[in-house]
N, C-alpha and C positions, 0 to 999 in steps of 0.2 A: 667521881662517876666512871666505872669501867662501861662504857656505854658502848662503842664500837667495840672493843670485843664479845662483849657477853652479845649480843644482838646479832654478831653474826654468825653467832651458833644458829639461825633460821634464814639468815641474809639472803639466800636464793629464794626462798618460797616468800621473800618479803618484797623482793626483784621484783617475782609473778604477779605477787597481786597485787601490789599498789602502784610498783613503777613499770606497767603493762604499754604504756607510751612507743617501746620502742620492740621493735619484730627480732626476732636473735636472726633475721637471714636479709634482713632489708632497713636499712639504717632510714630510707624514707617512709615506713610507718611509724608515725608520730606520736598520733592523738590518741589518749585514753577513750575508751570507746566501752567501758563498763561503767556500771554503775557506781561501785565504790567510789571514784573519782567526784563524786556529786555532790550533794548536802550529807552523808553518811562518813564522810571522810573530809579531814582539812578542817576537825576542830578542835582535839585535843593535841596537850606536847607530845601524849604518847601516840597519836595521828604523826605528829612533825620527826617522832625519832625513830618511829617506822618508817617513814621518807627516808630520813637521813640515811638509816644504813642502807635502805635500798640504793641511794647514792652510791655510795663504797660500796656497796656489792658488785657496781662495774667493772672493780680492778679484779674480780676474781675471771679473769681469763687471762689468753695465751701471751697475751699483749704485754701484760704487766705479771707474770710470775714468770719462774724456772724454763719455761718453755720457752717464749718470745725470744728470754733473753740468752738464754745460751744459744739458741739461733744465731742471736746478733754476732756471738761470738764465732761462729764460723764463716762469716760475709765479712769478718774483721781478720780476719786468717786465726785466728787465735786459737781454731777447733775446724774440722774436720766431720763431716756425716757418719756414723757407724749405725748398727744393728737393722740396717734396711736397707734397700733398692732404693737408688734414685728413680725421681719420676716428676710430673710436669710440673709438681707443686711442693718439690723439694728443697730444701735447705742448700745443700748443698750442691746442684744445681745450678740455682740463684748464683750459688758463688762462685762460680767460672762463669759468669755474665749472662745464663740464657733469662732472662727474666724478660717475661712479655704481661701486656693486662689481662689475658686469658690465663695466667700462668698460677691464680689464686695462692692457698697455703700463706707462706707469710706475708707476701706481699700485699695479700687481700685482709689478713685479720688486722693489723694495727691500723686499717683504713678504716675498719668495719665497725671495731670494737672502739673504737676512740668517738667517733660518731655517735654510738649506743650509748656510748655516756654524758657527749654533750647534749644529746636530746633528753636526758634524765635530767640533765642539771637543771636544764630550760624550765620543765612542767614542774620542777622543785620550787625554780624560783619564783614562778607565775603563781605557785599555790600556797607558800608557805605566810604571806602575811593574812592570810585566812584564817590562820590559828588564834586558838583565845589563850594568849601567853605575854609574856611580857617581851615591850622591841629592845629590849637586851639581849635578850637571849634570840630572838626573831635573828637579829642583827648580825648574833654567832655565827647560825646558821648557816645565814647568806653568804658569809666571810668563808666558812667552810666549804661549799660548795661552788662560789667564784673561784677560790682555790682548784677546786677539782678540775674545775670548767678549762682553766688556764692549761692545767696540767696536759689534760686530754688536747687540748688546740696546738698549744705548745710541740707535743708530738708529733702530730699531723706535719707541721708546718717544717719539722726539721727534715722527716722521710717523705712529703710529695710534694714542698712549700706553698705557693700560696693552694688554699681549696677554699671552698662554698664556708659562706661567714653566716651561722646563723646562733640569735641570742635571745631569740624567740621559739616556742611551740610553732611548728608548720606544717599545715598539709604537703600531700605528696608534690600536689600540684604547685604548690606554693616553694617547694626544694629546689624545683627548675629554674635553679638562679647558675650563672657564671661562679668561677671561682673568683675570691678575692686576691691581688698579692699576698705575697708571704710577707712584707710589709706591715700591711691591714692587719692579716692575723696575729704578727706579732704586737702591735699597737695595742689591738684586743685584749693578747693574754696579760701585755704589761700594765695593761687600765683596771683590770680583775683582779692580778695582782694586786694593787696599789689598795684596792679598798678594801682585799683578803688584809692584809696586812694592818691596816686602821681596824680592823673590825675585831681580829681575834686577840686570845688571852695571850699575852707574855710569859707562856708556862712550855713545863716539857713535853713531849708527844707520850711519849714512850706508855706510861703509866693510866693514857685514856684511850690512842687509837686515835684521836679526834688531830687534825689540821689543826696545827697551833700557828702563830707570828713567824715563827725562826722557820717553820716551814715553807711560807709562800717566799722570805726573804731568802732561803739558800734555793729556791728555785727562782725566785728574781736576779738572783746573781749568776746560776746557769743559763739561763736566758740571755742576759748581757752578755755571757763569756762566748754564747757558741754566735753571737751577733758581733763580737770583737769590739765591743764598746767595753773596753778595759778598765775606765775610770767608774763607771757607773756598774760593773761587775765584781770590782775592786771593795766598792763603797758599800754594797749588799750581805756581802759576807765579811768587810769588817763590823759589820751594826752586828750579827750573828755572834761573831768573837768576843764583840765588847760588851754585847749585854748578857751573855756568861750563862745562857739555860740549858747550853749544850759543851759537852767535851770527849774526846776520845775516850776509849773503851779499853780499861788497862787488864783487865782479866785477858780470859786468853782468845784469842782473836778471831780464831774460826766460832767460837762462840755467839760472835756477832750474827752469827748465819742460821743458827740452831733454835729451836724452843728453848733451852735454857736458859740463853742468854740473854734474850731479850725483852723479859720482864724487866722494866724501871731501865730501860740500857739506856745513858747518857747523849751516845753518838746517833743513835736510830732518829733522824726525824720525818721520815713517812715512810711507811710498807704496807704491801698487801698481806694483810691480815686474816690467817687460818684457825681454826679451831675443832679439834674432834669433840665429840664423833658426827657431826652432822655437816658444818663445812670443813673438809677435808683437801689437800692435793694429790700427787701421785707424785710428788717430787722426789721420794727416795726412792720409788721402785723406776723413775725415768736415769736416775743419776749411781744409783749402785746397781741395777741391776740391767735393766735393756741397753746401757753402752749404747746410748742415743748422741753423745758426743766424745769425739775423741781428740785431747787438748794437743796441737803441735810442738813439735820440739822447737819451733819459732819462740813462741812464749814459754817454753820453759827456760830457754837460752838467754834471755827477758831479764829473768830474777838476777841479782848479783850476789857473790860469796860473800861474807862473814866480815871482811876487810873492806865491803862497801865497794872493791871494785866490779868492773863487768868481769862476765869468765873470760875475753878475749885479753886480758890483760894481767888476771888477778894468778898468781903461783899457788894460790890455793885451790883451785880448780883443776877437778881430775878429771877425764872425761872419760875414764871408764869407771868412775863413781859417781853422775852427773846429782844425785842427793848430797854430797860430802861438803860440807863448808857452803853450805847457803843460804841466802836470807828465808829464814823461815816460816813466809808467808808460802814459800813455794808448794813443801808438804800439807800445805793445810787447802792448798787449790788444788795442786793433783798428784798421782800416786802414783809409780809403774801399774800396767794392766796385772802383772802378777803377783804386786804385795797380794797380803790377804790381810783383812781389817782385824781390826785390835779393839776389845770394849773396855770400857772406861775398868770392868772386872777383872780385866787380863786374861780375858777369854778371848781365844784366837777363832776367826770365823773368816770361812772363805767366802768369795765376792757371789762365785757361781754366773757372771755376765753371759748377755743373749748370746754376744758373738764375739770375737775376740779383736782387740784395738786396732787397726790399721798402722797408729802412732805408736804405740808399745806405749802409750798412757792413758789415763780414765780421771776424769773429775774427781775433787773432793769436800770443793765448796758446795755446803750447802745440804749435804749427802749425812744423813744420821746412822753412823753405823753400830746406833744399838739397835736401830729394828730389824737388823739383818737374824736370821735369814730372811728374804722377802718375798710374799707373794703377790697375789693382786688383790687380799684384803688388806695389806698393809696402807693405814692412814695415814699421812704426815699432817703436820703441825704449825711445821715451823713459818713465821711470816717471810716475805720474800721481801728485803729491803731496797727502798727505790730512792730513798737520799739520804744517804748520812755526813756526818759531822766534819769526816773527813774530805769529804767533797767540797766542803766550807774552805778547809783549810788549803785544800790545792788550789783551788778557783781563784784565791785568793793572791796564791803566790804564782800563778800565770799570770793573770791578769794585773799585777804588782809589776813584777818584772817585766811586762813587754812596757808599760807605761814607765818606769824607773830604771829596767835594768838590776840587777841582783842586789837589792836593799838587805839588810838589815834582818825588817819585816819578812822580806822573801823566805832567807834561810831558816827562820822560828818556823814558821808554818809548815815549810817541807820536813826538817830536822820533828818538828815535833809528830808528824805520822810516821817516820822513820822509826823511830827510840823510844816508842811507848813501851811499856814494860814488856809486854809479851810479845813485841815485834824485835826491837833492841838492835836494829841498823844501825851501825854507824853514823857521826851526820857527814853532811857532805863537806865537802872538801874547801878551804877559803880560798878566796881570788876568781872564782868560776866567772868567765866571760859574759853577757846577754844571753848568747848564742848558747852556750858549754849549760848555764845555768835552763834553758829551755828546753835545751834537750833531756836535762837529769829530773826535771818537772813531769816529761812526756811520756820517759820511761816513767818514774814512779807511780805515775796515772795507770798506765797499764800492769803495773804486775799489782797496786793496790786494788783498783777497782775488778779485776779477771773474771769474767765469766759475770756480771755484773750489768751489761748493758751497755757500757761506757767507749769500749774502743772503736768498733766501727764509727761510730758517732762521730768521737775524736779524729778520727783521720778523716773524714770528710770533713771534717768543718777547719782542720790543716791544712787541705786539702793534699793530702798522701796519699790516700788511695788509690788515687792511677798512676804512683810510683811502687806503692809496695805491694799490692796485690797480684799484681804479671809477674813478680818474682817469685811467686810460687807454687809451686808443682803438688797436682795428689800424689800422696802413696796410693802404692798400687796400680792405678790407671795408668800414673805419668800425666795427665792433663793439664796445660798450664792455665791457669786462674785470668781470665780475664776482665779490665773494667775501663769501661767506655765513659771517657771522664764527659761526654758530649751528652750523657741522658743516664750514667748511672750516678750520679749523683744525689737523684729523684729517684723513687718508686712511681712505675705506673700506677696510674688509677685503676681499679677493677673492672672491668670492661662491661661486668654488670650493671656499672655506677655510671658509665657513660651512654650506656642502652637506656635508662631510667633517665638519665637527666640527659638529653640533648641541649643544654645548654654548656657546659660542663667539658672544655677543651682538654684534651690528652696531653700528659706532659714529653716532651720534647725527645722523640727518635723510637717512642709506643705504639 
């Protein structure tokens, strides 16, 4: 049953009509107040399906689509902000170390949008057992929503550390509680995931759009990896690999990020869904027209040459032609600003960006050139991929290398990602030390997941942000970036939430 994809046609209306528990501006406004939540609703499976679609609709926010994810590439030093003037809520400003509780923008969006999702999850969980349908289906729906709640809470913990922990709907007054510790939040995340894993079907994700057992296991692997629990991270990833419901997509790698390649895709494990004409995004407008993000040369230079060597070592690298003899993923991730687009028909189309790239580069990943020429009527429907099987393999490789060094299983996992048919990079050289393998895995994550929101989170958990980010200089202005390890490993709580909740203690340094 293509339930989520089909119901996403109207999911914004559903979210408003059914799950009005959360204000768009204040996550503390939680309780449903209209008559639809009473005896007229939560009766039939149709009601439950509408409500579940409303929960999933919380993913249709900047935090979980191209907007927030590409902004994290700016924070990571893989991109610069382009196409607009820097301001107080500008991600480009945050990247230079100017981050405050009153800043807004990315710093506030993640907090507010995750709590909107959590409140919606809690409301669903408190009402679903009122529905007249088989308990087996109720259990499955509960598993999906617990997975989503874990996803939201883990995102909060990763960016803010300890946060207020709510597992039931609360009033504005009841919400005024101190933050729980990060460990307590992670414990809740793992508890929710364990229930989800036991409740969800062990099937593919892409054909239905529902979270499944593999989705929850993959997220559990990510959580343990970020917590440096190598054994648990490897075990969760290994279970996904062994059960065999997912595999690497062998057709054109770039089609993972376009609608034409996303139906029944064996690699996609969880995503934010879109479907024209009613549920669409501005993804192509932002990537292929506005010039909102300018990839940096540091990311470009991280891609190897086709002999498997870094550009600093390979005789194949030509500094006067950076595109020549490079990892095929490079040209599918970014392009030169002056390059035209070539459609599948062979038609050559100019991009007509709104501004000039400060780095001479523009993103390609997730942009559908078939939509060119673009205007404000362009509606994008490619799903934004949040978890995919390549991550499971690289999670397993990293965790196992930290436990046991570069075993054959580590080589096999990394090489599977590198040598897939549409990439065709050489296997890693034999005889790598543990440190050398660690460096190769980290670089593989950087290039494979470029502009997918991974890099900023990776360099924070590796404690490399304080070393790498201050080496970066902004093109044009010459401003050097800053990263204060005493404060910047966490975002500030939005000042508006501190004002509402006096028990919420601000993160250090803000």
